N, C-alpha and C positions, 0 to 999 in steps of 0.2 A: 505493498500499501504507499508505504515512502518513497517506494523507486515509482510508483506511478505520480502521487505527486509532484516529486520532483520534473517529472516527466512534463507533467502539465504547468506547472510554475513557467520551465525554461519558455514553454511555447508562450504563455500569455505573453511573458517579456517581449518575446519575439514581436508579436503583434502591438505591442505598447510603441517599441524602438521604430517600426515601419510607420503607425502614425503619426508619430511624432518627426520623423523624415518627411514625412507630407506635408504635415503644417510646414515645415523650414522651407521647404523645395518652392512652395506656393509663397510664402514670403517673399523671398529672396526674386522669385519672379516679378512682384512686385513693385520689388524693390523701389522704379521709376515713375509708380503710377502715384499720383500727387493727393493724398488725402485716405491714401492707404492706412488699415489699421493692419498690424499684424496680427496674426491668433498663432495662441500656444494653448498646448495638450495640458488636459488638468488629471490628474491621474490620482487615484485613492488607496485604501487599503481596507482587505476585510480582512478578519480572522479565521481563524482555521472550522471553526462549530458551523461557518456555512457550507462546507462539504467532509467536516467528520464530526461523527456520531457525540453526545456529553461524554458517554463512558467511556468513550476512546481515548479520553482528552489527558488523563494522566503517566496513561504506558507512550503515547505518543507526542507530550508535550505540544505548546501551542508555536503556533508558525504563522506567518504575514504576507501576504500575497500583494501585488500593485496590479491594479486593472486601469483602463481609460475608461475615466468619468464623462467627460466635455472635451470640445473644446470651446475655448474662451477669446474675447477678442479685446485685446489690450488696447486700450482710449489713450492711453500718453499720449501728451504733444508731441507732435513731429516741428524737426527745425523749417525753415520761412525760408524761400527762395525768393528775393525783389527781380521785379522784371521792368518797371516801371510802366507796366501795361495796366491801364485804366478798367481793363476786364480783368485782371488778376488780382480776388480777393483773398486775404486770410484773415482767419481768427486768432487771437492769444488768449487761451481761456476754455471755458468745457460748456461753451456753446458751439449748437452746428445751424448749417443753411439747411432751409423744407426744399426738396423739387417732387412738384407734382408730374409725378411718370404718366407715360402715353398709357398705361394701363388702368390710371386712375386715381391711384394711391399715392399717397405725400409719402416721402423718404430723406431720413437727413442725413447728411454727408459732410465732410470738411474739403472737399475738394470744392475750388473756388476760381477754376478756370474758366470763367463767363464765355460767351459770345451772344449774339444779336441774332434771331431769328429774323427769317425773310419779312414776317408781321413787325418787328421793331421790339420783341419781345425778351427778357435777357433768359437764357439757357445754358443748360449746362450739357453740353453739347446732344447726344441722343437721347440721354438718362430723362428730359423732361426741364419745363419751365420753371426760372428760380420762384419763390412766393415769396411775397410781403407781404404786410399786415392787412394789403386789400386785397391780395389774389395775385394773379400773375403780376409779375411789373412787366408794366410795358415803358417803354425810352423813345422808342422812333429814332433815333441817332446816338450817335457813341459822344454825344456832349453832356457827360453828366459826372457828377465825383459823389463817391460816397465814407462819408465821413465814418470816425472810429467809432461812433453809438452804433452803427448800420443806418442812419438818414439819409434818402438818396436825395440829391439835389440837382435839378436841371436851371435850367433860364427861368422857369416857372415858380422857385422856391422847392420845396421838401416835398418831394412829389408822390413817396412811400418810405415805409420803414423796413429793412429786412427782416422776415420773420426768422428767430432765431427759438431753435430748441435746449434748453439747457439737458446734457446730459452727464452725469457724475462719471470720474474717471476709473469707478470703479463696477460701473452697472455692466447689465449682460444686456446685450443687444443682438440684433438678427441681421446677419448679411444677406444683402440682394447684391446681386452681381459682386466686385469688387470693392467699390468703395457707398454703396449707400446703405443704410440700413432703418433699422426698425428698433423705437423703443417705445415699450410699455409703461413708464416708471411716469414718475411724479417730474412735470416737465418746469415747473416754475423756479426762474432761477433764486434761488435760498439769495435770504440778507447777507452781506457781505461778499457774494459772491463778484467778481468783477471781470470782463472781459473787455477786446478791443480788436474793435476792426482794422485791417491794415490795406489798404484797397496799391496796386502793386506790387503787391506780392503773392504767393499761392502757399499753401502747407506740404510739404513733401509727404511721403511715407515715413511713419517711425521706425521701419527697418533698417538695425546695423547690423551691415550685411557680415562684417565681420564673425559680431559676434553670432550669426545665424550659421557663418560657415565652422564655427570652434564647435557649437549644439549639434553640427550636423555630424562633423566626428567624432562625438564623443558617442551620439546613438548608434553611429554606424559600428563603434568599436562595441558597445554594447549588444547591438543586433547579432554580430557575430561571435561573438562567448559566448550568447544564448542557443544561437543555431550549434555550436559545439558542444555543448552542455547539455544537446535537445539530441545529438546524433550517440553523445554516449551511453544515455538511458536504455535510447531508443535498440541500442546494440546489446546492454544487459539483459532487457525483456526479450531480445530476442533468442539469448543466451540460455535463459532462464526457462523459455518456451520448449526451449531444445531438450534443455536435461530433465523437463518435466515428461516430455514425449517417449524419454529414453529410459523410464523406472518403470 
């Protein structure tokens, strides 16, 4: 039984490391995606009683096994790149832009590389139209400014304000595509929480490629070690089966 337990533990470890490698691969491939938030694999442990009955605990001892619980999006601030373009908008703080997708849903994002569509509305590429307090933001031309509070200013004065959603850095979000998110928590900005809107810059991904590659090498080594252990237990199991057959 201990042998089988070791076999399953090694197999589970391989699955864990493979999921970690998959997440790292996706993060690295999006290192240049504006507003991208990296994914991290969360592992938990469960005790032996999940696969051993209590009557055998005293003789077998207590062991622990890790398993992949879920993946979590890391919402830490990314660095800013200054371009001077009035269509590049960055946020410093824990608020997000709102984009109305063509499917009718509104998603949050930190990708502020905007542009105008043919009708004069502010859009985020093919993701949809940028939302203001009055709905879709209509500009008509590129003669506009956005101040640090998110107010949109044209020759007519303040025409709208960016619709911003507060998402705490430790929140759980659901991803839609690479840099759109859905958040179901409290969206009201807490008292004392501040943010700054910066026109002429955009936020890059929060992926540290060096750190990701280091973690990838560690995960690969763990995967290979677990694979060797699995092969060892497989060999032992086959030998045991052969010996039993000869009795």
